[in-house]
C-alpha positions as CSV (number, residue, x, y, z in Angstrom):
1,X,-35.4,-46.9,22.5
2,X,-35.5,-44.7,24.8
3,X,-36.2,-41.4,25.5
4,X,-32.9,-38.8,24.9
5,X,-34.4,-36.9,28.6
6,X,-34.1,-40.1,30.3
7,X,-30.9,-41.3,28.8
8,X,-29.7,-38.2,30.0
9,X,-31.1,-38.0,33.8
10,X,-29.7,-42.1,33.9
11,X,-26.2,-40.0,33.0
12,X,-26.8,-37.8,35.2
13,X,-27.2,-39.3,38.2
14,X,-24.7,-42.0,37.4
15,X,-22.0,-39.3,37.4
16,X,-23.2,-37.5,40.7
17,X,-23.2,-41.6,42.5
18,X,-19.6,-42.2,41.1
19,X,-18.2,-38.0,42.0
20,X,-19.8,-38.8,45.2
21,X,-17.9,-41.7,46.3
22,X,-15.1,-40.0,45.0
23,X,-14.8,-37.5,48.0
24,X,-16.1,-40.0,50.0
25,X,-13.4,-42.3,49.5
26,X,-10.5,-39.5,49.1
27,X,-11.9,-37.9,52.4
28,X,-11.1,-40.7,54.5
29,X,-7.6,-41.3,53.6
30,X,-6.5,-39.1,55.0
31,X,-3.7,-40.0,58.1
32,X,-4.9,-39.8,61.7
33,X,-5.5,-36.5,63.4
34,X,-6.2,-34.8,60.1
35,X,-10.0,-34.6,59.8
36,X,-10.8,-32.1,57.3
37,X,-14.5,-31.7,59.2
38,X,-13.1,-29.3,61.8
39,X,-10.5,-27.1,59.7
40,X,-12.0,-23.2,61.1
41,X,-12.6,-21.2,58.1
42,X,-9.4,-18.3,56.9
43,X,-10.4,-15.2,59.2
44,X,-10.3,-12.4,57.3
45,X,-11.6,-9.4,57.4
46,X,-14.6,-8.8,54.6
47,X,-14.8,-5.4,53.3
48,X,-17.7,-4.2,51.8
49,X,-18.6,-4.2,47.6
50,X,-18.3,0.0,48.1
51,X,-15.3,0.2,49.7
52,X,-13.6,-2.2,47.4
């Protein structure tokens, strides 16, 4: 019987692989010309924390 650490490690690895593959599939199902890789970041000025 495998130790609990090995079982948890295998489960976490499987979950990460499933999540990554779903993100890749969803990211590549966009229509042509709607790439999410080149979207500019929101241009909002940041206020220093002590002035908030």
